[in-house]
C-alpha positions in Angstrom: 71.7 99.2 -38.4 70.7 100.8 -35.2 67.8 98.9 -33.6 67.2 101.5 -30.8 63.6 102.9 -31.0 63.4 106.5 -31.7 62.7 108.8 -28.7 59.3 110.5 -28.6 59.5 114.2 -29.4 59.6 116.5 -26.3 56.4 118.5 -26.1 56.4 122.1 -25.0 54.0 123.2 -22.2 51.1 125.0 -23.4 51.0 128.6 -22.6 48.3 129.6 -20.2 45.4 131.3 -21.8 44.4 133.2 -18.5 46.8 134.8 -16.1 47.4 132.9 -12.8 45.8 134.4 -9.7 48.0 136.5 -7.4 49.6 134.6 -4.4 47.8 135.1 -1.0 49.4 137.4 1.5 51.9 136.0 4.1 49.6 136.8 7.0 46.9 134.7 5.4 49.2 131.8 4.9 50.4 132.0 8.5 46.8 132.1 9.7 45.7 129.3 7.5 48.6 127.0 8.5 47.4 124.7 11.3 49.4 124.6 14.5 51.3 121.3 15.1 49.5 119.1 17.5 51.3 118.6 20.9 52.8 115.3 21.6 50.7 113.2 23.9 52.1 112.9 27.5 52.6 109.5 29.0 49.9 108.6 31.4 50.6 108.9 35.2 53.8 111.0 34.9 53.3 114.7 35.8 55.6 117.1 34.0 58.6 118.1 36.2 59.8 121.7 36.2 63.4 122.6 35.7 63.7 123.8 39.3 62.4 120.6 40.8 64.5 118.6 38.4 67.7 120.4 39.5 66.6 120.5 43.2 66.1 116.7 43.5 69.2 116.1 41.3 71.5 117.7 43.9 70.2 115.9 47.0 67.0 117.7 47.7 65.3 114.5 48.9 67.5 114.3 52.0 67.1 118.0 52.8 63.4 117.7 52.6 63.3 114.7 54.9 65.5 116.4 57.4 63.3 119.5 57.4 60.2 117.4 58.0 61.8 115.5 60.9 63.0 118.7 62.6 59.7 120.3 62.1 58.0 117.4 63.7 60.4 117.5 66.7 59.8 121.3 67.1 56.1 120.7 67.1 56.3 118.0 69.7 58.5 120.1 71.9 56.2 123.1 71.6 53.2 121.0 72.6 55.0 119.6 75.6 56.2 123.0 76.9 52.7 124.4 76.5 51.1 121.5 78.3 53.5 121.7 81.2 53.0 125.4 81.6 49.2 124.9 81.7 49.4 122.1 84.2 51.5 124.0 86.7 49.6 125.4 89.5 49.8 128.9 90.6 51.6 129.7 93.8 49.1 129.7 96.6 50.6 132.8 98.3 49.2 135.2 95.7 46.9 137.7 97.2 45.3 141.0 96.2 45.7 144.3 98.0 43.6 147.3 97.5 45.2 150.6 96.6 43.5 153.9 96.7 43.7 156.0 93.6 42.0 159.4 93.4 40.2 159.8 90.0 41.1 156.3 88.9 39.3 154.7 91.9 40.4 151.6 93.8 42.6 149.2 92.0 43.5 145.6 92.8 47.1 144.8 92.5 48.3 141.1 92.5 51.3 140.6 94.6 53.4 137.5 95.0 55.6 136.7 98.0 57.8 133.7 98.2 57.3 131.4 101.1 60.4 131.3 103.3 61.3 128.3 105.5 61.0 128.8 109.2 64.7 128.8 110.0 65.4 128.4 113.7 67.0 131.4 115.3 70.6 130.9 116.3 71.0 130.6 120.0 74.5 132.0 119.9 75.3 135.6 119.0 77.6 136.3 116.2 81.1 137.2 117.3 81.5 140.9 117.8 84.7 142.5 116.7 86.2 145.0 119.2 88.6 147.6 117.8 90.1 150.7 119.2 92.0 153.5 117.5 93.6 154.8 120.7 97.1 153.6 121.3 96.6 153.8 125.1 93.3 152.1 125.2 93.0 149.0 127.4 90.6 146.1 126.6 89.7 143.5 129.2 89.0 140.1 127.6 86.8 137.5 129.4 88.5 134.7 131.3 88.9 131.3 129.7 86.8 128.5 131.2 88.7 126.3 133.6 89.0 122.8 132.3 89.4 120.0 134.8 92.5 117.9 134.9 90.6 114.8 134.1 89.3 116.3 130.9 92.8 117.5 130.0 94.2 114.1 130.7 91.5 112.5 128.4 92.3 114.9 125.7 96.0 114.2 125.9 95.4 110.4 125.9 93.3 110.4 122.7 92.0 113.1 120.4 89.3 112.5 117.9 90.2 113.1 114.3 89.9 111.8 110.7 92.6 109.4 109.8 96.1 109.0 111.3 99.6 107.9 110.6 101.4 104.7 111.5 105.1 104.0 111.5 108.1 103.3 113.6 110.2 100.4 114.6 112.3 99.0 117.5 113.5 101.7 119.8 111.2 104.5 118.6 108.0 106.0 119.8 105.1 105.4 117.5 101.8 107.2 117.0 98.9 105.2 115.7 95.6 106.4 114.1 92.8 103.9 114.6 89.0 104.2 114.4 89.1 108.0 114.1 91.4 108.5 117.0 95.0 109.7 117.2 96.9 108.0 120.0 99.9 109.7 121.6 102.7 107.5 123.0 103.0 107.6 126.8 106.2 106.8 128.5 106.3 104.0 131.0 109.7 103.2 132.6 111.6 104.8 129.7 109.6 103.3 126.8 106.8 104.9 124.9 103.6 102.8 124.5 101.1 103.9 121.9 97.5 103.0 122.2 94.3 103.8 124.1 93.4 100.3 125.3 96.3 98.0 126.3 96.6 94.6 127.8 99.5 93.6 130.0 101.0 90.2 130.9 102.9 89.9 134.1 105.3 87.0 134.7 103.9 86.0 138.2 106.8 83.8 139.1 108.4 84.1 142.6 111.4 86.0 141.1 109.2 88.6 139.5 106.6 89.0 142.2 108.4 91.7 144.3 108.3 94.1 141.3 104.8 93.6 139.9 102.9 96.0 142.2 105.3 98.9 141.5 105.3 98.3 137.7 101.5 98.0 137.7 101.2 101.3 139.5 103.4 103.1 136.8 101.4 101.5 134.0 98.1 102.5 135.6 99.2 106.1 136.0 99.6 106.4 132.2 96.9 103.9 131.2 94.2 103.8 133.9 92.0 101.4 131.9 94.8 98.9 131.2 93.9 95.2 131.7 96.6 93.4 133.7 96.8 89.6 133.6 99.1 87.6 135.9 100.2 84.0 135.0 103.1 81.9 136.1 106.4 82.3 134.1 107.0 83.2 130.5 106.5 79.7 129.0 105.8 79.3 125.3 105.2 75.7 124.6 104.3 74.0 121.2 103.3 70.5 120.3 103.3 69.4 116.7 103.2 72.9 115.3 100.3 74.1 117.5 100.6 76.5 120.5 99.8 74.8 123.7 96.7 76.4 125.1 95.9 78.2 121.8 92.6 76.2 121.5 90.1 75.3 124.3 89.7 71.8 125.6 92.7 70.3 124.0 94.7 67.3 125.3 98.5 67.6 125.4 101.1 64.9 125.8 103.7 67.5 127.0 103.8 69.1 130.5 101.6 72.2 130.5 102.3 75.4 132.5 99.6 74.4 135.0 101.4 71.1 135.6 104.8 72.9 135.9 103.3 75.3 138.5 101.9 72.4 140.5 105.2 70.5 140.5 107.3 73.5 141.5 105.0 74.8 144.2 104.2 71.5 145.7 100.7 71.4 144.3 99.8 74.9 145.2 98.1 77.0 142.5 99.1 80.6 141.7 97.1 83.6 142.7 94.1 84.1 140.6 93.4 87.3 138.6 90.9 89.8 140.1 88.0 90.5 137.7 87.2 93.7 139.6 90.4 95.3 138.4 89.6 94.6 134.7 87.6 96.4 132.2 84.5 94.9 130.6 86.7 93.5 127.8 89.2 92.2 130.3 86.5 90.4 132.3 85.1 88.8 129.2 88.6 87.7 128.2 89.3 86.2 131.7 85.9 84.4 131.8 86.4 82.8 128.4 90.1 82.2 128.1 91.5 81.9 131.7 91.7 78.0 131.4 93.7 78.3 128.2 96.1 80.9 129.7 96.8 78.7 132.7 97.6 75.7 130.4 99.7 77.5 127.9 101.1 80.6 129.6 102.3 83.6 127.6 102.3 81.5 124.4 98.5 80.9 124.6 98.0 84.5 125.8 99.7 86.0 122.7 98.0 83.5 120.4 94.6 84.5 121.7 95.4 88.3 121.8 96.3 88.2 118.1 92.7 87.2 117.4 91.2 90.1 119.4 90.3 93.6 118.2 89.7 95.5 121.4 93.4 96.2 122.3 95.7 98.6 120.5 98.8 97.2 122.2 99.9 94.3 124.4 102.8 94.6 126.9 104.8 91.7 128.5 106.8 92.2 131.7 109.1 89.3 132.5 112.7 88.1 132.8 112.4 85.9 129.7 114.1 83.0 131.4 111.7 80.2 130.4 112.0 80.5 126.7 110.3 78.8 123.7 110.2 75.0 123.4 108.6 72.8 120.7 107.9 69.1 120.9 107.0 66.4 118.3 104.5 63.7 119.4 103.4 62.3 116.0 105.3 59.1 115.2 107.1 59.2 118.6 106.7 56.9 121.6 107.0 59.9 123.9 107.1 63.6 122.8 110.6 64.6 121.6 112.0 68.1 122.0 112.9 69.3 118.5 113.5 73.0 119.3 114.6 75.1 122.3 115.2 78.8 121.6 117.8 79.0 124.5 119.7 75.8 123.7 123.5 76.3 123.1 124.7 75.3 120.6 121.4 76.0 118.9 119.7 73.1 117.0 116.4 73.1 115.1 115.1 69.7 114.0 111.6 71.1 113.0 110.1 70.6 109.6 108.9 73.7 107.6 105.3 72.7 108.6 106.2 72.6 112.2 107.7 76.1 111.9 104.7 77.6 110.3 103.2 78.9 113.5 106.1 81.4 114.0 105.6 82.9 110.6 101.9 83.2 111.3 102.7 85.2 114.4 105.1 87.5 112.6 102.6 88.1 109.7 99.8 88.7 112.2 101.8 91.3 114.1 102.7 93.0 110.8 99.0 94.0 110.5 99.5 96.4 113.3 100.8 99.0 110.8 97.3 98.8 109.2 95.7 99.0 112.7 94.4 95.4 112.4 96.5 93.9 115.2 98.0 95.1 118.5 101.6 96.4 118.8 104.0 94.4 120.9 106.0 95.9 123.7 108.4 93.9 125.9 110.2 94.7 129.2 112.9 92.3 130.3 114.7 92.3 133.7 117.2 89.6 132.9 117.9 88.5 129.3 117.0 89.7 125.9 113.7 88.3 124.5 114.1 85.3 122.2 114.5 85.9 118.4 110.8 85.1 117.7 109.7 87.9 120.1 112.1 90.4 118.6 110.8 89.6 115.1 107.2 90.1 116.3 108.2 93.5 117.9 109.8 94.7 114.7 106.8 93.6 112.6 104.3 95.4 114.8 106.3 98.6 115.1 106.6 98.2 118.9 109.6 98.2 121.1 111.5 96.2 123.7 113.6 97.4 126.6 116.0 96.0 129.1 115.3 97.4 132.6 117.3 97.3 135.8 115.1 97.1 138.9 116.3 97.7 142.5 117.0 94.7 144.7 114.3 93.9 147.0 111.5 94.9 144.6 109.4 97.9 143.9 106.6 99.1 146.1 104.0 101.8 145.3 104.6 105.0 147.2 102.0 105.7 149.9 99.0 107.8 148.9 99.1 111.4 150.0 
């Protein structure tokens, strides 16, 4: 038996008794429908336009900042230019001149004139160029001024210039540039000596005395201002690596040149130098170093001259018979001869420290190529200069020469 309750009967809708009202027109429905309310905007955020959104999206912030900075700089520059233009004063040489003008009357015209410096007038006339188109025309030129022989001689001795060359060696003439002057070598007894100021050492021993006056005359003819010093012999003595006479007020255990002269001449001293024949530099040298030269001879003379700056060249005239001798006194009861440049067979018992003074001389003369030391020139009447002297000559760019002098000596020719 089926226990499912029966479904209620489906009722039909009742038919309307009155017809339904007609639907309202579409316009009325559209007008009656309320517009949707806009969504509320979040507080504090203005609406961005599409242009600004795209502008700032593609780097507009940097461009805007750059434009603002450039605008500020342009403004500052404009203000500065305007302020400078306003501050500037007007030129004081502005003046007004009246100008007549017919119907328009008188007018004032501002004119400016630039102030011109009062340039001094040239005291020399500009060179006039003389020309002639005639083939047979003759033009007489003014005579050249007559220059004195003294001026020409001075010009030949030294000419002022900027810079100079240095070079040369043994057996060659050398030109030196020093202190803005170019020195030309001058020949004396077959050897060219370069320099404006020279100092000369004469071996004033009895064997050389007959020749000194004639040699001095020839030197003075080429170098009138040369300082000539005369001392006995050509001795170069050294004790314990120091040149005898190289320093003032020194005590020596070896026989000095002054003692040698006294022993050979029976106590008589050699002729003194004449300060009246020396330049100011020569007189100063004689007054301060004469005692050292008398003690050490040519060795002391060279050692002192290497420290001077007033001479461009030094010249030695001798027979070079006395040589170079070195003694050792330290650790010895009496000074012992450890080196003699003329000893045959040659022996050298010196230490490297005791030889250092020779290298100091060679190095000092080498500065002559830089015009910081004098050049060395040697004349010998008997034997070749010792090896040390030849090394110094080569280092300085000087020269040495063997000369043969007439027997009986040289005497200056009588004045005409």
